[in-house]
Every structure is written in structure tokens, then in C-alpha cells.
N, CA, C and O atoms as CSV, one atom per row, in Angstrom:
chain,resi,resn,atom,element,x,y,z
A,1,UNK,N,N,1.217,-7.980,0.344
A,1,UNK,CA,C,0.042,-7.150,0.490
A,1,UNK,C,C,-0.163,-6.492,1.682
A,1,UNK,O,O,-0.557,-5.331,1.793
A,2,UNK,N,N,0.173,-7.425,2.768
A,2,UNK,CA,C,-0.062,-6.639,4.065
A,2,UNK,C,C,0.908,-5.502,4.192
A,2,UNK,O,O,0.531,-4.375,4.515
A,3,UNK,N,N,2.156,-5.801,3.937
A,3,UNK,CA,C,3.178,-4.584,4.171
A,3,UNK,C,C,2.904,-3.417,3.059
A,3,UNK,O,O,3.143,-2.254,3.385
A,4,UNK,N,N,2.466,-3.675,1.906
A,4,UNK,CA,C,1.971,-2.614,1.094
A,4,UNK,C,C,0.842,-1.764,1.655
A,4,UNK,O,O,0.826,-0.535,1.595
A,5,UNK,N,N,-0.047,-2.478,2.176
A,5,UNK,CA,C,-1.187,-1.614,2.865
A,5,UNK,C,C,-0.756,-0.920,4.019
A,5,UNK,O,O,-1.152,0.224,4.245
A,6,UNK,N,N,0.145,-1.614,4.884
A,6,UNK,CA,C,0.748,-0.734,5.945
A,6,UNK,C,C,1.341,0.577,5.460
A,6,UNK,O,O,1.062,1.637,6.020
A,7,UNK,N,N,2.158,0.504,4.418
A,7,UNK,CA,C,2.934,1.512,3.782
A,7,UNK,C,C,1.929,2.725,3.544
A,7,UNK,O,O,2.051,3.899,3.894
A,8,UNK,N,N,0.836,2.059,2.804
A,8,UNK,CA,C,-0.158,3.263,2.267
A,8,UNK,C,C,-0.777,3.824,3.583
A,8,UNK,O,O,-0.903,5.044,3.691
A,9,UNK,N,N,-1.112,3.110,4.443
A,9,UNK,CA,C,-1.822,3.629,5.739
A,9,UNK,C,C,-0.941,4.604,6.331
A,9,UNK,O,O,-1.391,5.689,6.701
A,10,UNK,N,N,0.380,4.284,6.461
A,10,UNK,CA,C,1.305,5.211,7.084
A,10,UNK,C,C,1.512,6.461,6.266
A,10,UNK,O,O,1.633,7.565,6.797
A,11,UNK,N,N,1.551,6.264,4.951
A,11,UNK,CA,C,1.762,7.415,4.184
A,11,UNK,C,C,0.597,8.365,4.195
A,11,UNK,O,O,0.837,9.559,4.016
A,12,UNK,N,N,-0.664,7.956,4.390
A,12,UNK,CA,C,-1.801,8.670,4.542
A,12,UNK,C,C,-1.687,9.591,5.685
A,12,UNK,O,O,-2.168,10.722,5.608
A,13,UNK,N,N,-0.998,9.119,6.884
A,13,UNK,CA,C,-0.885,9.744,8.236
A,13,UNK,C,C,0.468,10.549,8.115
A,13,UNK,O,O,0.797,11.135,9.147
A,14,UNK,N,N,1.189,10.659,7.179
A,14,UNK,CA,C,2.371,11.222,6.905
A,14,UNK,C,C,3.411,10.721,8.013
A,14,UNK,O,O,4.065,11.487,8.721
A,15,UNK,N,N,3.472,9.319,8.062
A,15,UNK,CA,C,4.443,8.706,8.951
A,15,UNK,C,C,5.218,7.747,8.494
A,15,UNK,O,O,4.732,7.063,7.593
A,16,UNK,N,N,6.309,7.492,8.862
A,16,UNK,CA,C,7.126,6.211,8.166
A,16,UNK,C,C,6.462,4.897,9.001
A,16,UNK,O,O,5.844,4.909,10.066
A,17,UNK,N,N,6.778,3.891,8.224
A,17,UNK,CA,C,6.390,2.795,8.927
A,17,UNK,C,C,6.785,2.553,10.398
A,17,UNK,O,O,6.036,2.260,11.331
A,18,UNK,N,N,8.347,2.768,10.409
A,18,UNK,CA,C,9.030,2.755,11.760
A,18,UNK,C,C,8.351,3.670,12.804
A,18,UNK,O,O,8.106,3.233,13.929
A,19,UNK,N,N,8.033,4.977,12.433
A,19,UNK,CA,C,7.300,5.874,13.322
A,19,UNK,C,C,6.081,5.363,13.798
A,19,UNK,O,O,5.857,5.296,15.006
A,20,UNK,N,N,5.223,4.974,12.893
A,20,UNK,CA,C,3.904,4.418,13.289
A,20,UNK,C,C,3.987,3.354,14.201
A,20,UNK,O,O,3.352,3.426,15.253
A,21,UNK,N,N,4.730,2.312,13.926
A,21,UNK,CA,C,5.000,1.102,14.902
A,21,UNK,C,C,5.542,1.640,16.233
A,21,UNK,O,O,5.147,1.037,17.231
A,22,UNK,N,N,6.282,2.550,16.398
A,22,UNK,CA,C,6.786,2.971,17.556
A,22,UNK,C,C,5.668,3.719,18.481
A,22,UNK,O,O,5.703,3.616,19.707
A,23,UNK,N,N,4.708,4.453,17.820
A,23,UNK,CA,C,3.575,5.148,18.426
A,23,UNK,C,C,2.675,4.104,18.793
A,23,UNK,O,O,2.009,4.286,19.812
A,24,UNK,N,N,2.511,2.899,18.065
A,24,UNK,CA,C,1.698,1.838,18.554
A,24,UNK,C,C,2.264,0.997,19.444
A,24,UNK,O,O,1.613,0.045,19.873
A,25,UNK,N,N,3.542,1.227,19.842
A,25,UNK,CA,C,4.148,0.109,20.754
A,25,UNK,C,C,4.470,-1.082,20.113
A,25,UNK,O,O,4.455,-2.106,20.795
A,26,UNK,N,N,4.757,-1.148,18.938
A,26,UNK,CA,C,4.897,-2.448,18.183
A,26,UNK,C,C,6.405,-2.572,17.607
A,26,UNK,O,O,6.867,-1.665,16.915
A,27,UNK,N,N,7.079,-3.614,17.887
A,27,UNK,CA,C,8.417,-3.678,17.563
A,27,UNK,C,C,8.624,-3.549,16.020
A,27,UNK,O,O,7.843,-4.089,15.236
A,28,UNK,N,N,9.607,-2.882,15.647
A,28,UNK,CA,C,9.758,-2.835,14.220
A,28,UNK,C,C,10.757,-3.964,13.672
A,28,UNK,O,O,11.045,-3.967,12.476
A,29,UNK,N,N,11.251,-4.861,14.492
A,29,UNK,CA,C,12.135,-6.012,14.137
A,29,UNK,C,C,11.546,-6.892,13.160
A,29,UNK,O,O,12.280,-7.649,12.524
A,30,UNK,N,N,10.130,-6.875,12.946
A,30,UNK,CA,C,9.572,-7.824,12.008
A,30,UNK,C,C,9.390,-7.214,10.522
A,30,UNK,O,O,9.009,-7.899,9.573
A,31,UNK,N,N,9.663,-6.045,10.452
A,31,UNK,CA,C,9.423,-5.353,9.229
A,31,UNK,C,C,9.940,-6.361,7.943
A,31,UNK,O,O,9.268,-6.719,6.976
A,32,UNK,N,N,11.147,-6.644,8.214
A,32,UNK,CA,C,11.824,-7.539,7.099
A,32,UNK,C,C,10.966,-8.749,6.692
A,32,UNK,O,O,10.776,-9.054,5.514
A,33,UNK,N,N,10.427,-9.462,7.811
A,33,UNK,CA,C,9.455,-10.552,7.520
A,33,UNK,C,C,8.221,-9.938,6.811
A,33,UNK,O,O,7.862,-10.368,5.715
A,34,UNK,N,N,7.563,-8.914,7.455
A,34,UNK,CA,C,6.327,-8.502,6.634
A,34,UNK,C,C,6.525,-8.047,5.178
A,34,UNK,O,O,5.631,-8.081,4.332
A,35,UNK,N,N,7.793,-7.612,4.965
A,35,UNK,CA,C,8.116,-7.327,3.537
A,35,UNK,C,C,8.112,-8.563,2.637
A,35,UNK,O,O,7.695,-8.502,1.480
A,36,UNK,N,N,8.581,-9.687,3.187
A,36,UNK,CA,C,8.605,-10.905,2.520
A,36,UNK,C,C,7.298,-11.611,2.482
A,36,UNK,O,O,7.250,-12.660,1.839
A,37,UNK,N,N,6.187,-11.160,3.109
A,37,UNK,CA,C,4.903,-11.825,3.046
A,37,UNK,C,C,4.258,-12.274,4.336
A,37,UNK,O,O,3.094,-12.672,4.362
A,38,UNK,N,N,5.095,-12.201,5.497
A,38,UNK,CA,C,4.524,-12.750,6.634
A,38,UNK,C,C,3.586,-11.840,7.191
A,38,UNK,O,O,3.613,-10.674,6.799
A,39,UNK,N,N,2.782,-12.189,8.026
A,39,UNK,CA,C,1.711,-11.468,8.802
A,39,UNK,C,C,2.104,-11.370,10.237
A,39,UNK,O,O,2.738,-12.254,10.814
A,40,UNK,N,N,1.668,-10.169,10.836
A,40,UNK,CA,C,1.824,-9.982,12.318
A,40,UNK,C,C,0.975,-11.016,12.991
A,40,UNK,O,O,0.086,-11.659,12.433
A,41,UNK,N,N,1.329,-11.109,14.212
A,41,UNK,CA,C,0.356,-11.921,15.108
A,41,UNK,C,C,-0.775,-11.164,15.318
A,41,UNK,O,O,-0.836,-9.958,15.078
A,42,UNK,N,N,-1.778,-11.913,15.810
A,42,UNK,CA,C,-3.340,-11.310,15.967
A,42,UNK,C,C,-3.284,-10.142,16.819
A,42,UNK,O,O,-3.858,-9.122,16.437
A,43,UNK,N,N,-2.660,-10.156,17.940
A,43,UNK,CA,C,-2.803,-9.137,18.749
A,43,UNK,C,C,-2.037,-7.816,18.191
A,43,UNK,O,O,-2.426,-6.690,18.500
A,44,UNK,N,N,-1.026,-8.018,17.428
A,44,UNK,CA,C,-0.478,-6.932,16.654
A,44,UNK,C,C,-1.297,-6.346,15.533
A,44,UNK,O,O,-1.331,-5.137,15.303
A,45,UNK,N,N,-1.973,-7.283,14.826
A,45,UNK,CA,C,-2.848,-6.786,13.812
A,45,UNK,C,C,-4.012,-6.205,14.405
A,45,UNK,O,O,-4.495,-5.288,13.741
A,46,UNK,N,N,-4.561,-6.471,15.413
A,46,UNK,CA,C,-5.674,-5.867,16.083
A,46,UNK,C,C,-5.169,-4.479,16.496
A,46,UNK,O,O,-5.907,-3.524,16.255
A,47,UNK,N,N,-4.091,-4.286,17.040
A,47,UNK,CA,C,-3.577,-2.904,17.468
A,47,UNK,C,C,-3.449,-2.016,16.217
A,47,UNK,O,O,-3.911,-0.878,16.132
A,48,UNK,N,N,-2.774,-2.661,15.263
A,48,UNK,CA,C,-2.713,-1.865,14.101
A,48,UNK,C,C,-4.075,-1.399,13.396
A,48,UNK,O,O,-4.264,-0.244,13.013
A,49,UNK,N,N,-4.875,-2.303,13.289
A,49,UNK,CA,C,-6.244,-1.988,12.778
A,49,UNK,C,C,-6.851,-0.868,13.629
A,49,UNK,O,O,-7.276,0.165,13.111
A,50,UNK,N,N,-6.878,-1.085,14.883
A,50,UNK,CA,C,-7.387,-0.056,15.756
A,50,UNK,C,C,-6.564,1.370,15.461
A,50,UNK,O,O,-7.204,2.416,15.359
A,51,UNK,N,N,-5.444,1.357,15.361
A,51,UNK,CA,C,-4.683,2.590,15.168
A,51,UNK,C,C,-4.980,3.219,13.903
A,51,UNK,O,O,-5.081,4.446,13.889
A,52,UNK,N,N,-5.144,2.513,12.764
A,52,UNK,CA,C,-5.454,3.080,11.635
A,52,UNK,C,C,-6.896,3.200,11.258
A,52,UNK,O,O,-7.219,3.904,10.301
A,53,UNK,N,N,-7.749,2.566,11.944
A,53,UNK,CA,C,-9.270,2.481,11.977
A,53,UNK,C,C,-9.628,1.918,10.816
A,53,UNK,O,O,-10.426,2.455,10.047
A,54,UNK,N,N,-9.047,0.756,10.591
A,54,UNK,CA,C,-9.482,-0.227,9.561
A,54,UNK,C,C,-9.913,-1.503,10.057
A,54,UNK,O,O,-9.530,-1.740,11.203
A,55,UNK,N,N,-10.617,-2.401,9.492
A,55,UNK,CA,C,-10.784,-3.872,9.738
A,55,UNK,C,C,-9.455,-4.554,9.497
A,55,UNK,O,O,-8.655,-4.296,8.598
A,56,UNK,N,N,-9.327,-5.691,10.681
A,56,UNK,CA,C,-8.186,-6.459,10.290
A,56,UNK,C,C,-8.151,-7.145,8.954
A,56,UNK,O,O,-7.100,-7.280,8.328
A,57,UNK,N,N,-9.294,-7.568,8.535
A,57,UNK,CA,C,-9.553,-8.131,7.367
A,57,UNK,C,C,-8.953,-7.151,6.089
A,57,UNK,O,O,-8.510,-7.675,5.067
A,58,UNK,N,N,-8.989,-5.930,6.242
A,58,UNK,CA,C,-8.585,-5.195,5.279
A,58,UNK,C,C,-6.966,-5.333,5.173
A,58,UNK,O,O,-6.317,-5.502,4.140
A,59,UNK,N,N,-6.474,-5.217,6.521
A,59,UNK,CA,C,-4.942,-5.254,6.657
A,59,UNK,C,C,-4.265,-6.551,5.929
A,59,UNK,O,O,-3.200,-6.533,5.312
A,60,UNK,N,N,-4.966,-7.480,6.100
A,60,UNK,CA,C,-4.277,-8.855,5.665
A,60,UNK,C,C,-4.833,-9.133,4.275
A,60,UNK,O,O,-4.646,-10.242,3.774
A,61,UNK,N,N,-5.500,-8.195,3.631
A,61,UNK,CA,C,-5.916,-8.476,2.192
A,61,UNK,C,C,-7.222,-9.102,2.060
A,61,UNK,O,O,-7.515,-9.302,0.882
A,62,UNK,N,N,-8.103,-9.478,2.910
A,62,UNK,CA,C,-9.232,-10.284,2.631
A,62,UNK,C,C,-10.232,-9.466,1.946
A,62,UNK,O,O,-11.077,-10.038,1.257
A,63,UNK,N,N,-10.232,-8.102,2.065
A,63,UNK,CA,C,-11.209,-7.272,1.337
A,63,UNK,C,C,-10.692,-6.573,0.188
A,63,UNK,O,O,-9.524,-6.185,0.161
A,64,UNK,N,N,-11.632,-6.363,-0.918
A,64,UNK,CA,C,-11.112,-5.550,-1.969
A,64,UNK,C,C,-10.519,-4.109,-1.667
A,64,UNK,O,O,-11.148,-3.325,-0.957
A,65,UNK,N,N,-9.352,-3.795,-2.198
A,65,UNK,CA,C,-8.848,-2.492,-1.832
A,65,UNK,C,C,-9.836,-1.476,-2.216
A,65,UNK,O,O,-10.566,-1.635,-3.195
A,66,UNK,N,N,-9.877,-0.353,-1.408
A,66,UNK,CA,C,-10.585,0.730,-1.943
A,66,UNK,C,C,-10.032,1.524,-2.935
A,66,UNK,O,O,-8.822,1.404,-3.123
A,67,UNK,N,N,-10.681,2.336,-3.631
A,67,UNK,CA,C,-10.072,3.011,-4.720
A,67,UNK,C,C,-8.998,3.961,-4.173
A,67,UNK,O,O,-7.983,4.243,-4.810
A,68,UNK,N,N,-9.303,4.467,-2.877
A,68,UNK,CA,C,-8.341,5.540,-2.222
A,68,UNK,C,C,-6.984,4.769,-2.150
A,68,UNK,O,O,-5.939,5.287,-2.542
A,69,UNK,N,N,-7.049,3.483,-1.620
A,69,UNK,CA,C,-5.868,2.729,-1.184
A,69,UNK,C,C,-5.161,2.499,-2.652
A,69,UNK,O,O,-3.945,2.673,-2.730
A,70,UNK,N,N,-5.892,2.120,-3.792
A,70,UNK,CA,C,-5.224,1.872,-4.902
A,70,UNK,C,C,-4.515,3.263,-5.556
A,70,UNK,O,O,-3.462,3.247,-6.192
A,71,UNK,N,N,-5.164,4.237,-5.319
A,71,UNK,CA,C,-4.626,5.396,-5.722
A,71,UNK,C,C,-3.321,5.765,-4.903
A,71,UNK,O,O,-2.337,6.230,-5.478
A,72,UNK,N,N,-3.348,5.568,-3.702
A,72,UNK,CA,C,-2.190,5.895,-2.864
A,72,UNK,C,C,-1.217,4.795,-3.129
A,72,UNK,O,O,-0.073,5.161,-2.861
A,73,UNK,N,N,-1.288,3.625,-3.547
A,73,UNK,CA,C,-0.327,2.808,-3.940
A,73,UNK,C,C,0.369,3.233,-5.343
A,73,UNK,O,O,1.578,3.067,-5.505
A,74,UNK,N,N,-0.425,3.766,-6.300
A,74,UNK,CA,C,-0.029,4.216,-7.425
A,74,UNK,C,C,0.972,5.522,-7.225
A,74,UNK,O,O,2.022,5.699,-7.843
A,75,UNK,N,N,0.467,6.300,-6.331
A,75,UNK,CA,C,1.325,7.572,-6.040
A,75,UNK,C,C,2.560,7.068,-5.308
A,75,UNK,O,O,3.603,7.621,-5.656
A,76,UNK,N,N,2.653,6.192,-4.424
A,76,UNK,CA,C,3.830,5.744,-3.797
A,76,UNK,C,C,4.768,5.158,-4.812
A,76,UNK,O,O,5.989,5.302,-4.762
A,77,UNK,N,N,4.086,4.450,-5.789
A,77,UNK,CA,C,4.977,3.759,-6.733
A,77,UNK,C,C,5.671,4.962,-7.713
A,77,UNK,O,O,6.880,4.982,-7.945
A,78,UNK,N,N,4.824,5.844,-8.189
A,78,UNK,CA,C,5.155,6.997,-8.920
A,78,UNK,C,C,6.316,7.860,-8.317
A,78,UNK,O,O,7.230,8.306,-9.010
A,79,UNK,N,N,6.203,8.052,-7.005
A,79,UNK,CA,C,6.995,8.672,-6.169
A,79,UNK,C,C,8.379,8.160,-6.141
A,79,UNK,O,O,9.376,8.879,-6.081
A,80,UNK,N,N,8.375,6.711,-6.195
A,80,UNK,CA,C,9.639,6.065,-6.005
A,80,UNK,C,C,10.419,5.985,-7.357
A,80,UNK,O,O,11.486,5.375,-7.421
A,81,UNK,N,N,9.865,6.612,-8.434
A,81,UNK,CA,C,10.603,6.674,-9.717
A,81,UNK,C,C,11.369,8.015,-9.742
A,81,UNK,O,O,10.848,9.077,-9.404
A,82,UNK,N,N,12.779,7.877,-10.210
A,82,UNK,CA,C,13.412,9.291,-10.395
A,82,UNK,C,C,12.854,10.203,-11.179
A,82,UNK,O,O,12.420,9.917,-12.295
A,83,UNK,N,N,12.806,11.524,-10.615
A,83,UNK,CA,C,11.931,12.687,-11.391
A,83,UNK,C,C,12.176,12.582,-12.895
A,83,UNK,O,O,11.221,12.619,-13.671
A,84,UNK,N,N,13.570,12.438,-13.371
A,84,UNK,CA,C,13.826,12.594,-14.643
A,84,UNK,C,C,13.153,11.383,-15.633
A,84,UNK,O,O,13.179,11.420,-16.864
A,85,UNK,N,N,12.538,10.289,-14.801
A,85,UNK,CA,C,11.984,9.155,-15.472
A,85,UNK,C,C,10.424,9.200,-15.561
A,85,UNK,O,O,9.732,8.515,-16.314
A,86,UNK,N,N,9.997,10.131,-14.658
A,86,UNK,CA,C,8.414,10.183,-14.526
A,86,UNK,C,C,7.584,10.519,-15.698
A,86,UNK,O,O,6.461,10.019,-15.770
A,87,UNK,N,N,8.013,11.315,-16.630
A,87,UNK,CA,C,7.322,11.709,-17.891
A,87,UNK,C,C,7.132,10.485,-18.863
A,87,UNK,O,O,6.179,10.273,-19.613
A,88,UNK,N,N,8.265,9.730,-18.672
A,88,UNK,CA,C,8.397,8.622,-19.670
A,88,UNK,C,C,7.190,7.423,-19.216
A,88,UNK,O,O,6.373,6.827,-19.917
A,89,UNK,N,N,7.482,7.356,-17.662
A,89,UNK,CA,C,6.392,6.458,-17.046
A,89,UNK,C,C,5.014,6.694,-17.402
A,89,UNK,O,O,4.235,5.860,-17.864
A,90,UNK,N,N,4.723,8.241,-17.074
A,90,UNK,CA,C,3.299,8.512,-17.389
A,90,UNK,C,C,2.897,8.128,-18.992
A,90,UNK,O,O,1.828,7.586,-19.274
A,91,UNK,N,N,3.773,8.444,-19.850
A,91,UNK,CA,C,3.397,8.011,-21.287
A,91,UNK,C,C,3.146,6.506,-21.506
A,91,UNK,O,O,2.300,6.045,-22.271
A,92,UNK,N,N,3.983,5.813,-20.741
A,92,UNK,CA,C,3.712,4.321,-20.802
A,92,UNK,C,C,2.545,3.862,-20.205
A,92,UNK,O,O,1.850,2.996,-20.737
A,93,UNK,N,N,2.233,4.460,-18.969
A,93,UNK,CA,C,0.936,4.181,-18.463
A,93,UNK,C,C,-0.303,4.630,-19.300
A,93,UNK,O,O,-1.317,3.933,-19.329
A,94,UNK,N,N,-0.210,5.713,-19.927
A,94,UNK,CA,C,-1.261,6.157,-20.633
A,94,UNK,C,C,-1.448,5.259,-21.944
A,94,UNK,O,O,-2.572,5.206,-22.441
A,95,UNK,N,N,-0.397,4.555,-22.519
A,95,UNK,CA,C,-0.629,3.606,-23.560
A,95,UNK,C,C,-1.084,2.488,-23.069
A,95,UNK,O,O,-1.813,1.846,-23.825
A,96,UNK,N,N,-0.822,1.942,-21.757
A,96,UNK,CA,C,-1.415,0.657,-21.327
A,96,UNK,C,C,-2.795,0.981,-20.725
A,96,UNK,O,O,-3.491,-0.015,-20.531
A,97,UNK,N,N,-3.225,1.922,-20.459
A,97,UNK,CA,C,-4.523,2.253,-19.954
A,97,UNK,C,C,-5.471,2.448,-21.300
A,97,UNK,O,O,-6.647,2.084,-21.298
A,98,UNK,N,N,-4.897,3.003,-22.338
A,98,UNK,CA,C,-5.697,2.962,-23.548
A,98,UNK,C,C,-5.872,1.535,-24.142
A,98,UNK,O,O,-6.995,1.235,-24.547
A,99,UNK,N,N,-4.883,0.648,-24.228
A,99,UNK,CA,C,-4.921,-0.552,-24.767
A,99,UNK,C,C,-5.974,-1.357,-23.690
A,99,UNK,O,O,-6.791,-2.113,-24.217
A,100,UNK,N,N,-5.987,-1.250,-22.490
A,100,UNK,CA,C,-6.942,-1.817,-21.589
A,100,UNK,C,C,-8.463,-1.339,-21.914
A,100,UNK,O,O,-9.399,-2.139,-21.939
A,101,UNK,N,N,-8.593,-0.053,-22.141
A,101,UNK,CA,C,-10.082,0.370,-22.611
A,101,UNK,C,C,-10.444,-0.249,-23.957
A,101,UNK,O,O,-11.572,-0.658,-24.234
A,102,UNK,N,N,-9.443,-0.281,-24.724
A,102,UNK,CA,C,-9.681,-0.818,-26.266
A,102,UNK,C,C,-10.048,-2.385,-25.949
A,102,UNK,O,O,-11.033,-2.874,-26.503
A,103,UNK,N,N,-9.425,-2.995,-25.253
A,103,UNK,CA,C,-9.724,-4.418,-24.957
A,103,UNK,C,C,-10.962,-4.672,-24.329
A,103,UNK,O,O,-11.717,-5.588,-24.656
A,104,UNK,N,N,-11.202,-3.714,-23.268
A,104,UNK,CA,C,-12.714,-3.902,-22.699
A,104,UNK,C,C,-13.616,-3.542,-23.555
A,104,UNK,O,O,-14.740,-3.997,-23.341
A,105,UNK,N,N,-13.468,-2.782,-24.573
A,105,UNK,CA,C,-14.485,-2.342,-25.487
A,105,UNK,C,C,-14.757,-3.486,-26.437
A,105,UNK,O,O,-15.885,-3.591,-26.918
A,106,UNK,N,N,-13.844,-4.315,-26.730
A,106,UNK,CA,C,-14.080,-5.360,-27.743
A,106,UNK,C,C,-14.483,-6.812,-27.079
A,106,UNK,O,O,-14.550,-7.851,-27.735
A,107,UNK,N,N,-14.705,-6.722,-25.852
A,107,UNK,CA,C,-15.176,-7.775,-25.176
A,107,UNK,C,C,-16.605,-7.870,-24.886
A,107,UNK,O,O,-17.046,-8.837,-24.264
């Protein structure tokens, strides 16, 4: 969760994670650990929160993701799919959302 939020925040600023960490003066040596679910130490979290102008709680996942963050995550996922597969993915997503709406209507 932390690393996903870090990626979204970097993407919003048109920076790679490595570039953002370099600007913040944070070692990129822990990226692999963060991808696996570990959290940075408190000082690093505070530095990141200040840089991105978000609460530390948001970075570590204590607060509900904003709609903007959810949209950004969807965009990042969509962009990670090869271009020739995107139309197929959109059709599948439309079917899933239709089923979810129908399920919500019957409850």
C-alpha cells in the first residue's frame, strides 16, 4: 500500500520514484523492501509527507484513499497494459462495473 501511494504521488508530479527520492535526499536502496510491504522509518516518512504535502497517515494507508488517488492508480494500471490489450481490458472492466451496479441494486 505504501509503495503504491508513493508511485501515485510521484506520477502526479511527473517524477520517477528514484528521482523524487533523490530530490528529498532519501536513499533509494530501500525501494525493494517498500515494494514488498515494508515501511520507511519515521524520519523518512515525515520527509516524504512534507515533500508531497500529505499526512503521514495517508502514506502508510491509515486513511481512506481519495478518489483522485484511486483514479491515478487505475490510470497507472491501465498504462502498464500493452496498448493492443487495452480495448479488451476496458470491455472487461465495463462488464465488471455493470455486474457490481446490478449487485448493488439487488441488495
